C-alpha positions in Angstrom: 0.0 0.0 0.0 3.0 2.3 0.6 4.0 2.0 -3.0 0.5 2.9 -4.2 0.5 6.0 -2.0 3.9 7.0 -3.3 2.8 6.4 -6.9 -0.3 8.5 -6.5 1.5 11.3 -4.7 4.1 11.4 -7.5 1.4 11.5 -10.2 -0.5 14.3 -8.4 2.6 16.4 -8.0 2.8 16.6 -11.8 -0.3 18.8 -11.7 -0.2 22.4 -10.5 0.6 24.0 -8.1 3.7 21.8 -8.0 3.7 21.0 -11.7 6.8 18.7 -12.1 5.6 17.1 -15.3 7.9 14.0 -15.3 6.5 12.9 -11.9 3.4 11.7 -13.7 5.6 9.3 -15.7 7.3 8.1 -12.5 4.0 7.8 -10.6 2.2 5.8 -13.3 5.3 3.6 -13.8 5.3 2.8 -10.1 1.5 2.1 -10.3 1.9 -0.3 -13.2 4.8 -2.0 -11.5 2.7 -2.5 -8.4 -0.1 -4.0 -10.5 2.3 -6.6 -11.8 3.1 -7.8 -8.3 -0.4 -7.3 -6.8 -2.7 -10.0 -5.5 -5.5 -7.4 -5.4 -5.1 -5.3 -8.5 -8.7 -4.0 -8.5 -8.3 -2.7 -4.9 -4.9 -1.1 -5.6 -6.3 0.6 -8.7 -9.2 2.0 -6.8 -6.9 3.3 -4.0 -4.5 4.8 -6.5 -7.3 6.7 -8.3 -8.7 7.9 -5.0 -5.5 9.3 -3.6 -4.5 10.9 -6.9 -7.8 12.6 -7.4 -8.2 13.6 -3.7 -4.9 15.4 -3.8 -5.3 17.2 -7.1 -8.9 18.1 -6.4 -8.4 19.1 -2.7 -9.4 22.7 -3.7 -13.0 21.6 -4.4 -13.6 21.2 -0.6 -12.3 24.5 0.7 -15.6 26.2 1.0 -18.1 23.3 0.9 -16.4 20.9 3.3 -14.7 17.6 3.1 -17.6 15.4 2.2 -18.4 16.7 -1.3 -14.6 16.8 -2.1 -14.2 13.1 -1.0 -17.4 12.1 -2.9 -16.0 13.7 -6.1 -12.6 12.0 -5.6 -14.4 8.7 -5.0 -16.5 9.1 -8.1 -13.4 9.7 -10.2 -11.7 6.7 -8.5 -14.4 4.3 -9.7 -13.1 4.8 -13.2 -9.8 3.2 -12.2 -11.5 -0.1 -11.1 -11.5 -1.5 -14.7 -7.7 -1.0 -14.9 -7.2 -3.5 -12.1 -9.9 -5.8 -13.4 -8.3 -6.0 -16.9 -4.9 -6.8 -15.4 -6.5 -9.5 -13.2 -8.0 -11.1 -16.3 -5.2 -10.5 -18.8 -2.0 -10.1 -16.7 -1.0 -7.5 -19.3 0.2 -4.1 -18.3 -0.3 -3.0 -21.9 -4.0 -3.9 -21.8 -4.3 -2.1 -18.5 -2.6 1.0 -19.9 -5.0 1.0 -22.8 -7.9 0.7 -20.3 -6.6 3.6 -18.3 -6.8 5.8 -21.4 -10.3 4.5 -22.4 -11.6 5.2 -18.9 -10.0 8.7 -18.9 -11.9 9.5 -22.0 -15.1 8.1 -20.5 -14.9 10.1 -17.3 -14.4 13.2 -19.3 -17.9 12.6 -20.8 -20.0 10.9 -18.1 -21.8 11.4 -15.8 -23.4 14.9 -16.1 -21.2 15.7 -19.1 -18.1 14.4 -17.5 -15.3 15.8 -15.4 -12.0 15.6 -17.1 -10.0 18.0 -14.8 -7.5 15.3 -13.8 -6.8 13.9 -17.3 -3.1 12.9 -17.4 -2.4 15.4 -20.3 -3.3 18.3 -18.1 -0.3 17.6 -15.9 2.1 17.8 -18.9 2.0 21.5 -19.9 5.7 21.9 -19.4 6.6 18.5 -21.0 8.8 18.6 -24.1 6.0 16.3 -25.6 3.4 19.1 -25.3 3.3 19.7 -29.1 1.7 16.2 -29.5 -1.7 17.8 -28.6 -1.6 19.6 -31.9 -1.5 16.3 -33.7 -3.7 14.1 -31.6 -5.4 16.2 -28.9 -5.4 15.7 -25.2 -5.8 11.9 -25.6 -2.5 11.7 -27.6 -0.6 13.5 -24.9 -2.1 11.3 -22.2 -1.3 8.3 -24.3 2.3 9.4 -24.8 2.8 9.9 -21.0 1.3 6.4 -20.3 3.5 4.8 -23.0 6.7 6.2 -21.4 5.5 5.1 -18.0 4.9 1.6 -19.3 8.3 1.5 -20.9 10.0 2.5 -17.6 8.6 -0.5 -15.7 11.4 -2.8 -16.9 14.1 -0.1 -16.6 16.4 -1.9 -19.0 18.9 -0.4 -21.4 16.6 -1.1 -24.3 13.6 0.5 -22.7 15.6 3.5 -21.7 16.8 3.9 -25.3 13.3 3.7 -26.6 12.2 6.3 -24.1 15.0 8.6 -25.2 14.1 8.1 -28.8 10.4 8.9 -28.4 11.3 12.2 -26.5 13.8 13.1 -29.2 11.1 12.5 -31.8 8.8 15.1 -30.2 11.4 17.7 -31.0 10.7 17.2 -34.7 7.0 18.2 -34.3 6.8 21.7 -35.7 5.6 24.6 -33.6 2.2 26.0 -34.5 2.7 28.7 -37.2 2.0 32.3 -36.5 -0.9 34.0 -38.1 -1.3 37.6 -39.2 -2.9 40.6 -37.5 -3.9 41.1 -33.9 -6.3 42.9 -31.7 -5.1 45.0 -28.8 -7.0 44.2 -25.5 -7.1 45.5 -22.0 -7.9 42.7 -19.6 -9.2 43.9 -16.2 -8.9 41.8 -13.1 -11.1 43.9 -10.8 -10.9 41.6 -7.7 -13.9 41.0 -5.4 -14.8 42.4 -2.0 -14.8 38.9 -0.6 -14.1 35.3 -1.8 -15.7 31.9 -1.4 -19.2 30.8 -2.2 -20.7 34.1 -1.2 -18.3 36.4 -3.1 -21.2 37.5 -5.3 -23.6 38.4 -2.4 -22.4 42.0 -3.1 -22.8 41.7 -6.8 -23.0 45.4 -7.5 -19.8 45.9 -5.5 -18.0 43.4 -7.9 -19.3 45.4 -10.8 -18.2 48.7 -9.3 -14.7 47.3 -8.7 -14.3 46.3 -12.4 -15.8 49.6 -13.5 -13.4 51.7 -11.3 -10.4 49.5 -12.0 -11.0 49.9 -15.8 -11.1 53.7 -15.4 -7.9 53.6 -13.3 -5.9 51.4 -15.7 -7.2 52.4 -19.2 -4.5 54.7 -20.4 -4.5 54.2 -24.2 -6.6 53.1 -27.1 -7.7 49.4 -27.3 -9.8 47.4 -29.6 -11.7 46.0 -26.7 -11.8 45.8 -22.9 -12.4 42.3 -21.4 -13.9 41.6 -18.0 -14.0 38.1 -16.4 -16.9 35.8 -15.7 -19.3 37.2 -13.1 -17.9 40.8 -13.3 -21.5 41.9 -13.8 -23.4 39.5 -11.5 -26.7 41.4 -11.9 -28.7 41.8 -15.1 -28.2 45.3 -16.4 -31.5 45.1 -18.1 -33.1 45.0 -14.7 -30.8 47.5 -13.1 -30.9 50.8 -15.1 -28.1 52.3 -13.0 -25.8 49.5 -14.0 -26.7 49.8 -17.7 -26.1 53.5 -17.5 -22.6 52.9 -16.0 -21.8 50.5 -18.8 -22.8 53.0 -21.4 -21.0 55.8 -19.7 -17.8 53.7 -19.5 -17.8 52.5 -23.1 -18.7 56.0 -24.4 -16.1 57.7 -22.3 -13.3 55.3 -23.4 -14.7 54.9 -26.9 -14.0 51.1 -26.5 -16.2 48.0 -26.7 -16.5 46.0 -23.5 -16.7 42.2 -23.3 -18.0 41.2 -19.9 -19.1 38.2 -18.0 -22.7 38.8 -17.1 -25.3 36.9 -15.1 -28.6 37.7 -16.8 -32.1 36.4 -16.2 -34.4 34.6 -18.6 -38.0 34.0 -17.4 -36.7 34.1 -13.8 -33.8 31.7 -14.3 -30.1 32.8 -14.5 -27.9 32.6 -17.6 -24.1 32.8 -17.5 -23.3 35.0 -20.5 -20.4 36.7 -22.3 -21.8 40.0 -23.6 -20.0 42.4 -26.0 -21.2 46.0 -25.5 -20.4 48.4 -28.4 -18.7 51.8 -27.9 -22.2 53.2 -27.3 -23.1 50.7 -24.7 -25.4 48.7 -26.9 -25.5 44.9 -26.7 -23.6 43.8 -29.8 -23.3 40.0 -29.3 -24.4 37.6 -26.5 -23.0 34.1 -25.9 -24.8 32.0 -23.3 -22.6 29.3 -21.6 -23.4 25.9 -23.0 -21.3 23.7 -20.7 -22.7 24.4 -17.3 -20.9 23.2 -14.2 -22.7 20.4 -12.5 -23.3 21.0 -8.7 -22.2 24.5 -9.3 -24.5 26.1 -11.9 -27.1 23.4 -11.8 -27.9 20.6 -9.3 -28.2 17.0 -10.6 -29.7 14.6 -8.1 -30.8 17.6 -6.1 -32.5 15.8 -3.2 -29.4 13.6 -2.7 -27.1 16.5 -3.1 -29.0 18.5 -0.4 -28.5 15.6 2.0 -24.8 15.6 1.3 -24.5 19.4 1.7 -27.1 21.9 2.8 -25.3 24.4 0.6 -26.8 22.6 -2.4 -30.1 24.3 -1.6 -28.5 27.7 -2.5 -27.8 26.6 -6.1 -30.3 28.1 -8.4 -30.2 26.1 -11.7 -28.9 28.1 -14.6 -30.3 27.8 -18.1 -27.7 26.6 -20.7 -27.3 28.2 -24.1 -27.5 26.1 -27.3 -25.8 28.4 -29.9 -22.3 29.2 -30.8 -21.7 33.0 -30.7 -18.5 34.6 -31.7 -17.6 38.2 -30.8 -16.4 40.6 -33.5 -13.5 42.8 -32.4 -12.2 45.3 -34.9 -13.4 42.8 -37.6 -11.7 39.8 -36.0 -13.6 36.7 -34.8 -12.8 36.1 -31.1 -14.7 33.3 -29.4 -15.5 33.3 -25.7 -15.2 30.3 -23.5 -16.6 30.6 -20.0 -14.7 28.9 -17.2 -15.7 25.2 -16.8 -16.1 24.9 -20.6 -12.3 24.8 -21.0 -12.3 21.1 -20.0 -14.9 20.2 -22.7 -13.1 19.0 -25.8 -16.1 19.5 -28.1 -17.0 23.0 -27.0 -13.4 24.3 -27.1 -12.9 22.8 -30.6 -16.1 24.3 -31.9 -15.1 27.7 -30.7 -11.5 27.4 -32.0 -12.6 26.3 -35.5 -14.9 29.2 -35.8 -12.6 32.0 -34.6 -9.2 33.5 -34.9 -8.5 33.7 -31.2 -10.1 32.8 -27.8 -11.0 34.5 -24.7 -11.5 32.5 -21.5 -13.6 34.4 -18.9 -13.4 32.7 -15.5 -14.2 33.4 -11.9 -11.7 32.0 -9.5 -13.1 33.8 -6.4 -15.2 30.7 -5.7 -12.0 28.8 -5.0 -9.7 31.6 -4.0 -6.3 30.8 -2.6 -6.3 27.2 -3.9 -4.7 25.3 -6.7 -7.8 25.8 -8.9 -6.6 28.9 -10.8 -3.1 27.5 -11.6 -4.6 24.2 -12.7 -7.0 25.9 -15.0 -4.2 28.1 -16.5 -2.3 24.9 -17.3 -5.4 23.4 -19.1 -5.9 26.7 -21.0 -2.2 26.6 -22.1 -2.7 23.1 -23.5 -5.8 24.2 -25.4 -3.8 27.0 -27.0 -1.4 24.4 -28.5 -4.1 21.9 -29.3 -6.0 24.5 -31.5 -3.2 26.9 -32.4 -5.0 29.8 -30.9 -3.7 32.7 -28.8 -5.8 32.9 -25.7 -6.5 35.7 -23.2 -7.7 34.2 -19.9 -9.1 36.8 -17.6 -10.2 36.1 -14.0 -11.9 38.1 -11.3 -9.0 37.6 -8.8 -6.3 35.9 -11.0 -4.5 34.3 -12.5 -5.2 36.3 -15.7 -2.8 35.7 -18.7 -2.0 36.2 -22.3 -1.0 32.8 -23.9 0.5 32.3 -27.3 -0.5 29.5 -29.7 2.3 27.3 -28.5 1.3 27.5 -24.9 3.8 30.1 -23.7 2.5 32.6 -21.1 3.4 36.0 -22.5 2.2 37.9 -19.4 0.2 37.2 -16.3 -1.1 38.8 -13.1 -0.7 37.8 -9.5 -3.7 36.5 -7.5 -5.9 38.3 -5.0 -5.3 41.9 -6.1 -6.9 44.2 -8.6 -4.7 44.2 -11.7 -4.7 44.4 -15.5 -3.0 43.2 -18.6 -2.5 45.0 -21.9 -1.5 42.9 -24.9 -1.9 42.0 -28.5 -4.0 38.9 -29.1 -2.6 37.5 -32.3 -5.0 36.2 -34.9 -4.7 32.8 -36.4 -6.8 30.9 -38.9 -4.5 27.9 -39.2 -6.0 24.5 -38.2 -4.0 21.9 -36.3 -4.0 18.3 -37.6 -6.4 17.1 -34.9 -8.8 20.0 -35.8 -8.6 19.1 -39.4 -9.3 15.5 -38.5 -12.2 16.0 -36.2 -13.5 19.4 -37.5 
């Protein structure tokens, strides 16, 4: 059992905030080696999955308590049971490794749309093998990592030579090509008056912070100003003073504003990315399609309320059903709202129909945890996968400009009001995986 704990701890340390990518390879190599000598491979697989997910997802329990966190980790761990079962039946590490990849793809899709936050690839943002995602997507990078881990089990001269050769081969994958043109953006990280689940109980105060921070930091001409998810947590259509402030700001600065807005439709909330014109008019509206289960809507509500009374406070959001792309100075820039960044289909759809991406996120719900750093790593991987520059803007940080090869060009610290000014490069090139699946 000690080996399983060490293996899972190594694998978890490959994820942010530690982020030592090669520890995933060592962790899974130790796990596979233990399976070969295990009399209880199913039990050991379950425990490995539980420890790994409990460590990486520890941030999910900061404000809701230990029980929901452990239930989430346990649900993720169930997907590791078939790995041990396959080994018990086949006595083949290779079949078990294939099962691991199959189950990883399955849990990224089910239940409730899946939860792929701890996919192996998302720990490999600093790996020299990162360019593989432009060829085969997230699955290919996970598969590469598992392949190397499997080869390490024997630790022979031959296996080490093969490992060296496969890493050398990744150096021959060309970088994503640059496009042409750019839009100049001001990203505003306005901060919040409080953090945690009730950060938005003073929704107008959050709006005021972003409004005032924008006036403070807007010192030049921009193609657009970008605010994060939940920057406007009250529907301006129902609060004339908020709508007037938006119009006053955009008119004064003569700059469009793209803001994360919670608006209402027939009494139910919608999580939206809205572009306001220089005159303060609503120019384009994207409604979040990939809602967060247990955060923006409550599956199994009665059971969830038994697990945590906080579930009663969740008012089910209405999801959108249309792709909407903002037009900034004639360029097509697609919004992705927070949780959607882990949805392969939604990110690909937005990338294929735009020249750059904006990720609007709200990290105040999980402030001072690993959540923001982990999401930034996922976003960097998406930039490479789809050859798109990305601006990720958060209420409290980390906000960042990321190039189409995953490099962070500039970023903010957390927990302070801040801003970024940068050129979001435009690119219409499609990666191999996008041409294949698009």
